C-alpha positions as CSV (number, residue, x, y, z in Angstrom):
1,M,-24.7,-25.5,2.4
2,S,-26.1,-22.6,4.4
3,E,-24.3,-20.9,7.3
4,T,-26.6,-22.7,9.8
5,E,-25.8,-26.1,8.3
6,A,-22.0,-25.7,8.4
7,T,-20.2,-27.7,11.0
8,F,-16.6,-26.4,10.7
9,T,-15.1,-29.7,11.9
10,H,-12.1,-31.6,10.6
11,Q,-12.2,-35.2,9.4
12,A,-10.8,-37.8,11.7
13,S,-7.7,-38.3,9.6
14,F,-6.8,-34.6,9.6
15,E,-3.1,-34.2,10.7
16,V,-2.2,-31.0,12.4
17,G,1.3,-30.1,11.4
18,E,3.8,-27.6,12.9
19,I,2.0,-24.6,14.3
20,G,3.8,-21.4,13.7
21,G,4.0,-18.1,11.8
22,N,2.1,-16.1,14.3
23,M,3.4,-12.7,15.6
24,R,5.3,-13.5,18.8
25,H,5.2,-11.5,22.0
26,G,6.6,-12.0,25.5
27,K,4.9,-12.1,28.9
28,L,7.1,-9.2,30.1
29,E,5.4,-6.7,28.0
30,A,2.0,-7.9,28.9
31,M,2.7,-7.7,32.7
32,Y,4.5,-4.4,32.9
33,E,3.5,-2.1,30.1
34,E,0.1,-1.0,31.4
35,L,1.5,0.0,34.8
36,F,4.4,2.0,33.4
37,A,2.1,3.7,30.9
38,E,0.0,5.0,33.8
39,V,3.1,6.1,35.7
40,I,4.5,8.3,32.9
41,E,1.1,9.8,31.9
42,D,1.9,13.0,33.8
43,G,5.4,13.3,32.5
44,I,7.1,12.5,35.9
45,I,8.3,9.4,37.6
46,T,8.4,9.9,41.3
47,Q,10.1,7.7,43.9
48,E,6.8,6.4,45.1
49,E,5.9,5.3,41.5
50,R,9.3,3.7,41.1
51,S,8.7,1.7,44.3
52,R,5.4,0.5,42.8
53,L,7.1,-0.6,39.6
54,D,9.9,-2.4,41.5
55,K,7.4,-4.1,43.8
56,M,5.5,-5.4,40.8
57,A,8.8,-6.7,39.2
58,D,9.8,-8.5,42.4
59,N,6.3,-10.1,42.8
60,L,6.4,-11.4,39.3
61,G,10.0,-12.4,39.4
62,L,10.9,-10.2,36.4
63,D,14.5,-9.1,35.6
64,R,14.9,-5.4,36.5
65,A,17.6,-4.8,33.9
66,R,15.3,-6.2,31.2
67,L,12.5,-4.0,32.5
68,R,14.7,-0.9,32.3
69,K,15.1,-1.5,28.6
70,L,11.3,-1.8,28.2
71,E,10.8,1.5,30.2
72,Q,13.4,3.2,28.0
73,A,11.5,2.2,24.8
74,L,8.1,3.2,26.2
75,Q,9.5,6.5,27.4
76,A,11.1,7.3,24.0
77,A,7.8,6.6,22.3
78,Y,5.9,8.8,24.7
79,E,8.4,11.7,24.3
80,A,8.3,11.5,20.6
81,R,4.5,11.5,20.4
82,H,4.0,14.3,23.0
83,R,7.2,16.3,22.3
84,I,8.1,16.5,26.0
85,V,10.9,15.1,28.1
86,I,9.9,12.8,31.0
87,K,11.5,13.6,34.3
88,D,12.6,10.6,36.3
89,L,13.0,11.8,39.9
90,S,13.7,8.3,41.1
91,F,17.2,7.9,39.5
92,V,18.8,11.2,40.7
93,D,22.1,9.5,41.7
94,E,22.2,7.1,38.7
95,P,23.6,7.8,35.2
96,P,21.0,8.3,32.5
97,P,20.0,5.2,30.6
98,A,21.9,4.3,27.5
99,T,20.1,5.2,24.2
100,I,20.8,4.5,20.6
101,A,23.5,6.9,19.3
102,P,22.4,9.6,16.9
103,L,22.9,8.5,13.3
104,E,26.0,10.1,11.8
105,I,27.5,10.1,8.3
106,A,28.4,6.6,7.3
107,T,31.9,5.4,7.9
108,D,31.7,1.6,7.9
109,Q,32.6,-0.4,4.9
110,R,29.2,-2.1,4.5
111,T,27.3,1.2,4.2
112,L,29.9,2.7,2.0
113,A,29.6,-0.3,-0.3
114,L,25.8,0.2,-0.3
115,E,26.3,3.9,-1.3
116,R,28.6,3.0,-4.1
117,R,26.2,0.3,-5.3
118,I,23.3,2.8,-5.3
119,R,25.4,5.4,-7.2
120,F,26.3,2.8,-9.8
121,L,22.7,1.7,-10.3
122,E,21.4,5.3,-10.5
123,E,24.1,6.1,-13.2
124,R,23.2,2.9,-15.0
125,I,19.5,3.7,-15.0
126,A,20.2,7.2,-16.4
127,T,22.4,5.7,-19.2
128,L,19.7,3.1,-20.1
129,E,17.0,5.8,-20.1
130,G,19.1,7.9,-22.4
131,E,19.6,4.9,-24.8
132,L,15.9,4.2,-24.7
133,E,15.1,7.7,-25.7
134,D,17.6,7.6,-28.5
135,A,16.1,4.3,-29.8
136,R,12.6,5.8,-29.7
137,A,13.7,8.8,-31.7
138,H,14.9,6.5,-34.6
139,V,12.1,4.0,-34.6
140,S,8.9,4.5,-36.6
141,V,6.1,2.2,-35.3
142,E,3.7,0.9,-37.9
143,V,1.1,-1.7,-37.0
144,D,-0.8,-3.9,-39.5
145,F,-3.8,-4.9,-37.5
146,S,-4.7,-7.5,-40.0
147,D,-1.7,-9.5,-38.9
148,V,-2.3,-9.2,-35.2
149,A,-5.5,-11.2,-35.2
150,A,-4.2,-14.1,-37.1
151,P,-2.0,-15.8,-34.5
152,R,-4.7,-15.2,-31.8
153,A,-7.2,-17.2,-33.8
154,A,-5.2,-20.4,-33.5
155,L,-5.1,-21.4,-29.9
156,P,-2.2,-23.8,-29.0
157,D,-4.3,-26.5,-27.4
158,D,-1.2,-28.7,-26.9
159,D,1.0,-25.9,-25.4
160,P,0.2,-25.6,-21.6
161,A,3.0,-23.1,-21.1
162,E,1.7,-20.7,-23.6
163,L,-1.9,-21.1,-22.4
164,A,-0.8,-20.6,-18.8
165,R,1.1,-17.4,-19.8
166,R,-2.0,-16.1,-21.5
167,V,-4.2,-16.8,-18.5
168,R,-1.7,-15.1,-16.2
169,H,-1.7,-12.1,-18.4
170,D,-5.5,-12.1,-18.7
171,P,-7.5,-14.5,-16.4
172,R,-10.7,-13.5,-18.2
173,D,-9.4,-14.9,-21.5
174,V,-12.3,-17.3,-22.0
175,D,-10.8,-19.0,-25.1
176,S,-7.6,-19.8,-23.4
177,L,-9.5,-21.1,-20.4
178,H,-11.6,-23.4,-22.6
179,A,-8.3,-24.7,-24.2
180,L,-6.8,-25.3,-20.8
181,F,-9.8,-27.3,-19.7
182,R,-9.5,-29.5,-22.8
183,L,-5.8,-29.9,-22.2
184,Y,-6.2,-31.0,-18.6
185,K,-9.0,-33.4,-19.6
186,K,-6.7,-35.0,-22.2
187,A,-3.9,-35.3,-19.6
188,G,-6.4,-36.8,-17.1
189,D,-5.7,-34.1,-14.5
190,A,-9.2,-33.9,-12.9
191,D,-8.2,-31.3,-10.2
192,R,-6.6,-28.8,-12.6
193,Q,-9.6,-29.4,-14.9
194,W,-12.0,-28.6,-12.1
195,C,-10.1,-25.4,-11.1
196,V,-10.4,-24.1,-14.7
197,A,-14.1,-25.0,-14.7
198,Q,-14.5,-22.9,-11.5
199,V,-13.0,-19.8,-13.1
200,L,-15.3,-20.3,-16.2
201,A,-18.3,-20.8,-14.0
202,Y,-17.5,-17.6,-12.1
203,L,-17.2,-15.7,-15.4
204,A,-20.5,-17.2,-16.5
205,A,-18.7,-18.6,-19.5
206,A,-18.7,-22.4,-18.8
207,N,-20.2,-24.7,-21.3
208,A,-22.4,-27.7,-20.3
209,E,-19.4,-30.1,-19.7
210,E,-17.5,-27.5,-17.7
211,Q,-20.5,-26.5,-15.6
212,E,-21.4,-30.1,-14.9
213,L,-17.8,-30.9,-13.6
214,W,-17.9,-27.7,-11.5
215,N,-21.2,-28.6,-9.9
216,R,-20.3,-32.2,-9.4
217,H,-17.4,-31.4,-7.1
218,R,-18.7,-28.4,-5.2
219,E,-21.6,-30.0,-3.3
220,A,-19.7,-29.7,0.0
221,A,-19.3,-26.1,1.0
222,L,-16.3,-26.7,3.2
223,I,-13.0,-28.3,2.3
224,R,-11.9,-31.4,4.2
225,P,-8.1,-31.5,4.1
226,S,-6.0,-34.3,5.4
227,A,-3.1,-32.1,6.5
228,S,-2.5,-28.4,7.5
229,V,-0.5,-25.9,5.4
230,T,3.2,-26.2,6.3
231,Q,5.5,-23.2,6.9
232,E,7.4,-24.1,3.7
233,A,4.1,-24.3,1.7
234,W,3.1,-20.8,3.0
235,K,6.3,-19.3,1.6
236,R,6.7,-21.3,-1.6
237,L,3.1,-21.7,-2.7
238,L,0.8,-19.3,-0.8
239,F,2.8,-16.1,-0.7
240,H,2.2,-13.8,-3.7
241,P,5.3,-13.7,-6.0
242,E,5.7,-10.0,-5.5
243,E,5.8,-10.2,-1.7
244,E,9.5,-9.8,-1.0
245,P,10.4,-12.3,1.8
246,L,13.2,-10.1,3.2
247,V,10.9,-7.2,3.8
248,G,8.5,-9.4,5.8
249,E,11.4,-10.9,7.7
250,I,12.7,-7.4,8.8
251,F,9.2,-6.4,9.9
252,S,8.8,-9.7,11.8
253,V,11.8,-8.9,14.0
254,V,10.4,-5.5,15.2
255,V,6.6,-6.1,15.1
256,S,6.3,-7.0,18.8
257,A,8.0,-3.7,19.8
258,V,5.8,-1.8,17.4
259,L,2.8,-3.4,19.0
260,I,3.9,-2.2,22.4
261,G,4.4,1.3,21.2
262,R,1.1,1.4,19.4
263,L,-0.6,0.0,22.5
264,S,0.9,2.6,24.8
265,A,0.0,5.4,22.5
266,M,-3.6,4.3,22.3
267,R,-3.8,3.9,26.0
268,R,-2.5,7.4,26.7
269,D,-4.8,8.9,24.1
270,K,-7.8,7.1,25.5
271,Q,-8.3,5.2,22.2
272,L,-7.8,1.7,23.5
273,I,-10.7,-0.6,22.7
274,K,-12.0,-2.3,25.8
275,L,-13.4,-5.7,25.0
276,D,-16.3,-7.0,27.1
277,P,-15.1,-10.2,28.8
278,A,-18.6,-11.6,28.6
279,R,-18.4,-11.6,24.8
280,K,-15.2,-13.7,24.7
281,Q,-15.9,-17.0,23.0
282,D,-14.7,-20.5,23.7
283,P,-14.3,-22.3,20.3
284,A,-14.8,-25.7,21.9
285,T,-18.2,-24.9,23.3
286,T,-19.6,-21.9,21.4
287,T,-22.5,-22.2,19.0
288,V,-21.5,-19.1,17.1
289,Q,-20.6,-20.3,13.6
290,A,-18.2,-17.5,12.8
291,V,-16.2,-18.3,15.9
292,R,-16.1,-22.0,15.1
293,C,-15.0,-21.1,11.6
294,F,-11.9,-19.3,12.9
295,H,-10.9,-22.2,15.1
296,W,-11.4,-24.6,12.1
297,A,-9.4,-22.3,9.8
298,S,-6.5,-21.7,12.1
299,A,-5.8,-25.5,12.3
300,I,-5.8,-25.8,8.5
301,L,-3.5,-22.8,8.1
302,G,-1.1,-24.1,10.8
303,M,-1.6,-21.1,13.1
304,H,-2.8,-20.2,16.5
305,S,-6.2,-18.5,16.6
306,P,-6.3,-15.2,18.5
307,A,-8.8,-14.7,21.4
308,L,-12.2,-14.2,19.7
309,F,-15.0,-11.8,20.8
310,A,-18.4,-11.8,19.3
311,D,-19.5,-8.1,19.1
312,P,-22.6,-7.3,17.1
313,D,-22.1,-3.6,17.9
314,Y,-19.1,-3.6,15.6
315,A,-20.4,-3.1,12.0
316,G,-17.6,-4.7,10.0
317,F,-16.5,-8.4,9.4
318,V,-13.7,-8.7,11.9
319,E,-10.9,-6.5,13.2
320,M,-7.7,-6.9,15.3
321,V,-7.8,-5.2,18.7
322,P,-4.3,-4.3,19.9
323,G,-3.3,-5.9,23.2
324,V,-0.7,-8.3,24.6
325,P,-1.7,-10.6,23.2
326,P,-3.9,-9.0,20.5
327,A,-7.4,-10.2,20.1
328,S,-10.1,-10.1,17.3
329,R,-13.6,-9.0,17.5
330,I,-16.1,-10.5,15.0
331,G,-18.7,-7.9,13.9
332,A,-22.3,-8.0,12.7
333,E,-21.3,-8.5,9.0
334,A,-19.8,-11.9,9.9
335,L,-22.1,-12.9,12.7
336,S,-25.2,-13.3,10.5
337,G,-26.1,-13.5,6.8
338,R,-22.8,-15.1,5.7
339,S,-22.5,-18.5,4.0
340,A,-20.0,-21.1,5.2
341,A,-17.7,-20.4,2.3
342,E,-17.9,-16.6,2.9
343,L,-17.0,-17.2,6.6
344,A,-14.1,-19.4,5.5
345,F,-12.8,-16.6,3.3
346,I,-13.1,-14.0,6.0
347,A,-11.4,-16.2,8.6
348,G,-8.5,-17.3,6.3
349,R,-7.8,-13.8,5.2
350,H,-7.8,-12.3,8.7
351,L,-5.7,-15.1,10.2
352,A,-3.1,-14.6,7.4
353,N,-2.7,-11.1,8.7
354,Y,-1.7,-12.5,12.0
355,R,1.5,-14.0,10.5
356,E,4.6,-12.2,11.8
357,E,5.5,-11.0,8.3
358,H,2.1,-9.3,7.9
359,F,1.0,-8.2,11.3
360,V,2.7,-4.8,11.2
361,K,0.3,-3.8,8.4
362,M,-2.6,-4.1,10.8
363,L,-0.8,-1.8,13.2
364,V,0.5,0.7,10.7
365,P,-1.7,0.6,7.5
366,S,-0.1,3.7,5.8
367,A,2.8,3.2,3.4
368,R,4.6,6.2,5.0
369,G,4.4,4.7,8.4
370,L,5.7,1.4,7.2
371,E,8.6,3.1,5.5
372,D,9.6,4.9,8.8
373,I,9.5,1.6,10.7
374,F,11.4,-0.2,7.9
375,L,14.2,2.4,8.0
376,A,14.3,2.3,11.8
377,A,14.7,-1.4,11.7
378,L,17.6,-1.1,9.2
379,S,19.2,1.6,11.3
380,I,19.2,-0.7,14.3
381,G,20.9,-3.3,12.2
382,N,23.4,-0.7,11.1
383,P,23.5,2.5,13.2
384,G,25.7,4.1,10.5
385,L,22.9,4.0,7.9
386,P,23.1,7.4,6.1
387,L,19.8,9.3,6.4
388,S,18.8,12.8,5.4
389,A,18.1,15.3,8.2
390,Q,14.4,15.2,7.6
391,V,14.2,11.4,7.5
392,K,16.5,11.1,10.5
393,Q,14.1,13.3,12.5
394,L,11.3,10.8,11.9
395,V,13.3,7.6,12.1
396,V,15.6,8.1,15.1
397,P,12.7,8.3,17.7
398,I,11.2,5.2,16.3
399,A,14.5,3.4,16.5
400,K,14.9,4.6,20.1
401,A,11.4,3.2,20.9
402,I,12.1,-0.2,19.3
403,E,15.8,-1.1,20.0
404,P,15.7,-1.4,23.8
405,I,12.9,-4.0,23.7
406,L,14.7,-6.2,21.3
407,E,16.7,-9.2,22.6
408,P,20.3,-9.4,21.5
409,A,19.5,-12.2,19.1
410,A,16.8,-10.1,17.4
411,V,19.4,-7.3,16.9
412,D,21.7,-9.8,15.4
413,R,19.0,-10.9,13.0
414,L,18.5,-7.3,11.9
415,R,22.3,-7.0,11.2
416,G,22.0,-10.1,9.1
417,H,18.9,-8.8,7.3
418,F,20.7,-5.5,6.6
419,L,23.6,-7.3,4.9
420,R,21.2,-9.3,2.8
421,F,19.3,-6.1,1.9
422,V,22.6,-4.6,0.7
423,E,23.5,-7.7,-1.3
424,E,20.1,-7.7,-3.0
425,G,20.5,-4.2,-4.2
426,G,19.5,-2.1,-1.2
427,R,16.1,-1.0,-2.5
428,T,12.5,-2.1,-2.1
429,N,9.1,-0.8,-3.0
430,L,6.9,-0.9,0.2
431,Q,3.8,0.1,-1.7
432,R,4.2,-2.9,-4.0
433,W,4.9,-5.1,-1.0
434,T,1.8,-3.9,0.7
435,V,-0.4,-4.7,-2.3
436,A,1.3,-8.1,-2.6
437,T,0.5,-9.0,1.1
438,D,-3.1,-8.1,0.5
439,R,-3.1,-10.5,-2.4
440,T,-1.4,-13.2,-0.2
441,V,-4.0,-13.0,2.6
442,A,-6.9,-13.1,0.0
443,R,-5.3,-16.3,-1.4
444,A,-5.3,-17.8,2.1
445,G,-9.0,-17.0,2.3
446,L,-9.7,-18.5,-1.1
447,L,-7.9,-21.7,-0.2
448,L,-10.3,-22.2,2.7
449,A,-13.4,-21.0,0.9
450,N,-12.7,-23.0,-2.2
451,D,-15.2,-20.7,-4.0
452,L,-14.5,-17.6,-6.1
453,R,-18.1,-16.4,-5.8
454,A,-17.8,-16.4,-2.0
455,A,-14.6,-14.4,-2.2
456,H,-16.3,-12.0,-4.6
457,A,-19.3,-11.5,-2.3
458,V,-17.0,-10.5,0.6
459,L,-14.8,-8.3,-1.4
460,A,-17.8,-6.6,-3.1
461,L,-19.2,-5.6,0.3
462,E,-15.9,-4.1,1.2
463,A,-15.6,-2.3,-2.2
464,K,-18.8,-0.5,-1.5
465,A,-17.3,1.1,1.7
466,D,-13.9,1.7,0.1
467,K,-14.1,3.6,-3.2
468,A,-10.3,3.1,-3.7
469,A,-10.7,-0.7,-3.7
470,S,-10.5,-2.3,-7.1
471,L,-12.7,-5.4,-7.0
472,D,-11.8,-6.5,-10.5
473,E,-8.1,-6.4,-9.9
474,K,-8.4,-8.5,-6.7
475,M,-10.6,-11.1,-8.4
476,D,-8.2,-11.2,-11.4
477,D,-5.4,-12.2,-9.0
478,L,-7.5,-14.8,-7.4
479,M,-8.5,-16.3,-10.7
480,S,-4.9,-16.4,-11.8
481,F,-4.1,-18.2,-8.6
482,V,-6.8,-20.8,-9.0
483,V,-5.4,-21.9,-12.4
484,S,-1.7,-21.7,-11.3
485,D,0.8,-24.5,-10.6
486,R,1.1,-23.1,-7.0
487,Y,-2.5,-23.6,-6.2
488,A,-2.5,-27.1,-7.7
489,K,0.5,-28.1,-5.6
490,L,-1.0,-26.5,-2.5
491,R,-4.3,-28.5,-2.9
492,K,-2.3,-31.7,-3.2
493,Q,-0.2,-30.9,-0.2
494,I,-3.2,-30.4,2.1
495,G,-5.2,-33.3,0.5
496,I,-8.1,-31.6,-1.2
497,A,-7.1,-32.2,-4.8
498,I,-9.7,-34.1,-6.8
499,A,-8.4,-37.6,-7.7
């Protein structure tokens, strides 16, 4: 089915489940941030400017105490970025606003327990490394390659666990894939059989029977699910196994505040993208297939679609444009020349980035920036968090910019997350988490596209522009996903499994 023939509609029996997972934001920030950013641009808040702010608050019925917290956060972000102190001449007779206290050496029992745990683990690692070196010194390794090939020749056709292990380790292991196909055929599992056939067809290694089965069930380019992906299915089946849930939960608490800070910084630096209102699309009436695809995809993924703008002047596929709320502009690469399956992959992957666990990555793509925000969030959860002087210099201003915007319930959530973080060892690898989230959003795209070749086509175009991208590694993960138990359960849950 070509792009022009795709309808991107749901079947009549499609049941829309709970809509959720999107990054959340409040109307307060949307109404007030822009005016305050203009007021502090010259580094001074005059009484006249204060009157304008108060008038706006009164007209909109906004709580002034809540607004003062927002101002404090925006002011802290501005001062940290421009290395100046804003003079507020409108509060001469009032005490200065409260700020988060400087982080001191830890004294509370929770942090002391974390420090003891870290010291113990570091000592244990050093001990194990020493034992490993001693073991290596006394072991002579001799390999008889004639024995290595013997077990590999006899494939365990009746051992699905061993075959699945082999395919996870090497999804391009054609012999194991053929054996899995025969095993699922024997078990009468047509859907798992078809998934294996898809991988073999993608690798151009399918035999006549496998190719025929693959072709027979791929005549429709778009999936027709009977239900949307549930929030539980997202976390149990769609998230990559290496995407640590707690890290995403911590980022989800502060991401709205990070968005406001990013938005204000871009506004002051004249980097804010101005979207043309005339290019905003109505999914219900538009004839632009890429836009209709996003609306179709969001319902299946159980999410809200952002406001969509068709912008042929933008050269890429699609990008998030910071705002309250954020929007997405669809570029020339997606507006023409893409098949329905390729559009589905693009839409699913982009929408998955709008989940509250992932959205911060679109705002702060660097691992170092994510680390600073993560530590700032932990320090809000526990102000006694021990930090080196160098790290403290980076983290404290971020915490000052985030904490005032958070509701008390959000701060309580961070306290709970901090305790869980300590209980789970007190360490994480944000670089690994970042890679895992990239794998998760690609899996969401593949679920909708239902076609490895479509995913390959999109990822290959990106790989040309990004020399650091590893196309083979990304496709290996998608192939592993297609033949996994998680994918099979997910297909059954949304009603696209072959009976």
